[in-house]
C-alpha positions, 0 to 999 in steps of 0.5 A: 691654281693660276697656270692650271685654270688659266685656259678656262673660257667657259665657266659651267654650274650646275644650279640646285645644291651648287649655286646655293647650300644643300640646306636650301631643301629645294629638292625635297619639295620637288620630290614630293611634287613629283610624287603629288603629279603621279597621284594625281595623274594615275589615281593612286595612293602615296605608297603606289605613286612613290613606288612608280616614281622610283621605278621609272627613275631606275628604269628611265633615267627620270620620272618624266621619261617614264611618265612620257613613255608610258602615259604620253605626260607633256613634259612642259606641263609636268616640269611647270608643275613640279617645279612650283616650290617655295624659294624662301629657303635660299637667299643671295650670296654675295660673295658667291655673286661677286666672284662670278661677276669677276670670273673671265669667260662665258658662264653657263647653267646646266640644269636637269630642272627647266630654265623658268624654274632656273631663272626664279632661282637665279632672281632669288639669288640675285644672279639673274643677269649673271649667266650667258645661258641656261641649258636646261632638261627641254634643251637636252631633249630630256636626256638628263645628266649624266647622260653622255649626250646631254653634255654634247649637246651643251657644247654644241648648242653654245660652241664650247670647247670641253678643253677649255671649259670647267663644270661645278657640280654637286652630284659627283656621278655627273662630273664623269661624262665632263671629264670623259670629253675633256672638261676640268671638273669641281665637286661641290662634297656639300653632304647632298651626294657622296662619291665613292671614294675608290674612284675620284679620278674624273674629279679635278677639284673638290670643295665646299664652298663655291664662293670661297674657292671662286675667290681663292682662284681669282686671287691667285690669277690677280 
């Protein structure tokens, strides 16, 4: 593994369900807050709000993009509102924190959330000083992963050579565009998303515990 990863200079990490376990369940809160936002904005009940929310997700990639297109919603207002979550379900992971500090090279967050929320999560995890930057949904011009333009924008913003980069995600489908541009890919199979077993060609490593895996490769590289 040392030989396979010795070229990596840029370590790119998803945030939710990647730097903390899926059992933290922050996404359930966010999903509920999106529904409440739609109810308040459009004056509809919870069932209709849910229908609209999921309809926009499928037709526009995100509920936000649908609300922006059809209702002129301010993305900053929306994203601030739907990320007002209770973070008590997640906590610092000393093994992960130590491994991240030891990783050689640059470390970045690539998330479909917004940066203020990401920084709150990182602070809760004891990782607020670990990463060089957060490439968030505002930075992608509201083109979320797995839109290939989001990955191109990340590489341009930070001067990243994909061939010398590795991307870690819990959502397998978000790894496919990363692999297409030359990144090494790591899927955290933690139950938050299952992938189609018929095509794992874009996944280089499948792991269940990020901290343990990072320590393993660091020991191999020692």
